FITOR-909326 format. One line per 3 residues: number of its first residue (from 1); their letters; for each residue x, y, z of C-alpha. Coordinates in steps of 0.001 Angstrom, whole numbers. Layout:
NUM> a> X,Y,Z  ... .
***
This chain:
1> ldy> 149443,161516,-22131  149625,158124,-23900  150398,156443,-20597 .
4> lkk> 147519,158222,-18832  145117,157245,-21627  146174,153604,-21316 .
7> vvg> 145657,153682,-17541  142192,155239,-17913  141214,152863,-20725 .
10> vmh> 142365,149697,-18949  140823,150676,-15627  137525,151567,-17316 .
13> mlk> 137524,148252,-19195  138162,146393,-15916  135403,148447,-14211 .
16> cte> 137885,149897,-11695  136266,153317,-11893  136182,153849,-8115 .
19> sdv> 139957,153886,-7716  141864,157050,-6807  144411,156084,-9483 .
22> yfa> 141636,156055,-12088  140370,159456,-10930  143836,161018,-10884 .
25> ase> 144805,159625,-14303  141505,160804,-15760  141876,164319,-14405 .
28> yah> 145498,164683,-15567  144678,163282,-19005  141627,165511,-19268 .
31> aia> 143672,168602,-18420  146200,167781,-21173  143855,166576,-23913 .
34> pta> 140158,166079,-23105  138574,162846,-24343  135258,161166,-23639 .
37> esa> 137017,158606,-21417  138819,161228,-19342  135587,163228,-18996 .
40> vgc> 133798,160105,-17705  136654,159516,-15255  136310,163061,-13943 .
43> ahr> 132522,162638,-13756  132925,159522,-11602  135314,161357,-9313 .
46> ylk> 132722,164063,-8673  129972,161469,-8258  132050,159844,-5531 .
49> rdd> 132353,163255,-3868  128562,163811,-4187  129117,166848,-6403 .
52> mdk> 126331,166019,-8835  126444,169276,-10781  130120,168870,-11703 .
55> ala> 129577,165189,-12491  126703,166094,-14837  128849,168720,-16570 .
58> ffe> 131571,166128,-17222  129027,163594,-18543  127722,166263,-20937 .
61> eai> 131294,166853,-22068  131787,163101,-22535  128697,162979,-24753 .
64> sld> 130015,165806,-26907  133420,164091,-27243  132277,160477,-27714 .
67> ssd> 131766,159020,-31178  130017,155836,-30020  126222,156002,-29811 .
70> vkk> 126212,153085,-27358  128578,154931,-25001  126620,158169,-25387 .
73> adh> 123461,156229,-24478  125236,154972,-21341  126214,158532,-20399 .
76> yyt> 122644,159780,-20892  121365,156920,-18726  123848,157750,-15948 .
79> mas> 122784,161396,-16101  119128,160309,-15939  119910,158280,-12812 .
82> iys> 121490,161347,-11211  118480,163543,-12006  116161,160817,-10732 .
85> akn> 118080,160750,-7435  117545,164525,-7274  113772,163938,-7810 .
88> qys> 113919,165803,-11127  111872,163127,-12841  110823,165000,-15972 .
91> kar> 114447,165822,-16823  115489,162246,-16002  112813,160807,-18344 .
94> slc> 113944,163136,-21117  117517,161853,-20725  116278,158233,-20708 .
97> nqs> 114505,158929,-24000  117704,160429,-25443  119558,157301,-24330 .
100> lsl> 116932,155093,-26001  117133,157099,-29225  120831,156167,-29421 .
103> npn> 120528,152617,-28081  116956,151268,-28274  118074,148052,-26536 .
106> kge> 119079,149700,-23254  116173,148419,-21166  117563,149950,-17973 .
109> nyi> 116034,153229,-19188  112530,151746,-19042  113211,150351,-15574 .
112> lia> 114301,153785,-14360  111219,155421,-15906  109002,152772,-14274 .
115> rmy> 110615,153429,-10895  110032,157185,-11233  106393,156611,-12246 .
118> aqs> 105920,154360,-9207  107157,157255,-7050  104606,159613,-8683 .
121> tkw> 101235,158049,-7964  99607,161100,-6342  98275,163031,-9352 .
124> sde> 94520,162717,-8682  92174,163284,-5741  90731,159848,-6570 .
127> qlk> 92945,157151,-5016  91801,154457,-7466  92925,156585,-10411 .
130> nqc> 96269,157098,-8700  96605,153309,-8440  96135,153078,-12225 .
133> tyf> 99613,154575,-12509  100902,151082,-11726  99461,149821,-15039 .
136> lvi> 101785,152288,-16774  104678,151220,-14526  104084,147632,-15670 .
139> dkl> 103925,148803,-19325  107396,150323,-18985  108777,147207,-17293 .
142> nqa> 107395,145049,-20102  109135,147338,-22601  112395,146820,-20696 .
145> krv> 111935,143071,-21011  111187,143284,-24732  114284,145295,-25620 .
148> spe> 116629,143649,-23073  115566,140006,-22562  118531,139503,-20204 .
151> lae> 116693,141726,-17690  113585,139502,-17674  114185,137833,-14307 .
154> evn> 114719,141117,-12459  111841,142789,-14313  109393,139932,-13635 .
157> kqi> 109990,140310,-9887  109248,144031,-10101  106106,143416,-12170 .
160> aty> 104835,140943,-9565  105392,143560,-6836  103679,146392,-8717 .
163> kqh> 100705,144205,-9764  99770,144016,-6082  99160,147787,-6123 .
166> tpe> 96872,147921,-9174  93181,148565,-8448  90528,145840,-8513 .
169> aad> 88141,145778,-11485  85090,145906,-9163  86378,149091,-7524 .
172> lfm> 87086,150742,-10875  83558,149900,-12026  82278,152366,-9420 .
175> lgl> 84212,155091,-11304  82762,154029,-14650  86017,152389,-15689 .
178> kqg> 86457,148821,-16899  89107,146477,-18232  90351,147575,-21646 .
181> dai> 89564,151272,-21082  92298,153815,-21713  93170,156101,-18821 .
184> kie> 95397,159128,-18922  97896,159365,-16088  98180,163076,-15461 .
187> gwi> 100731,165237,-13652  104281,165292,-14997  103810,161756,-16380 .
190> net> 101112,162754,-18902  100825,159335,-20591  97962,156980,-21367 .
193> tti> 97729,153330,-20332  95138,150553,-20494  93194,149216,-17512 .
196> r> 93548,145462,-17102 .
***
């Protein structure tokens, strides 16, 4: 068991989590004495096999076994990414928020939320209102930049892309909306942003 734990620990530290040796050591160690690290190893094995449900179960186990809030936040973020890939955006956002409650400086959560919001711009019959969703997308990306300044370069590129999809002030005027007004983005998002 000690040997298996060392193998899993070293391979995880070196980011060799795609290796069959890592998977095998994790599964054997987990069978003998479950730890957060062995649960994560098993989760990665099932991710590689595209068995998302088993991977999610192992990440949940890792969260229950881990004592580090930073690592738990990472596990929640990985689970959120899985749910996002399954188009279960509400569940994914909830997991991102759990991750942020444990590690407020994990800006990747805001980027993932922004990406899901950008995929959910069809909540109104009025196309211009739908385009206002991109203001909220940009809000989330700015939050990512604030809490994780190292992500600024990547985030700034995304902001520039999404700004191209925001509605023009003159068009919004026809709907009785102007710069500085609050607008509620409905649907599963259910958040308010500011027109700019």
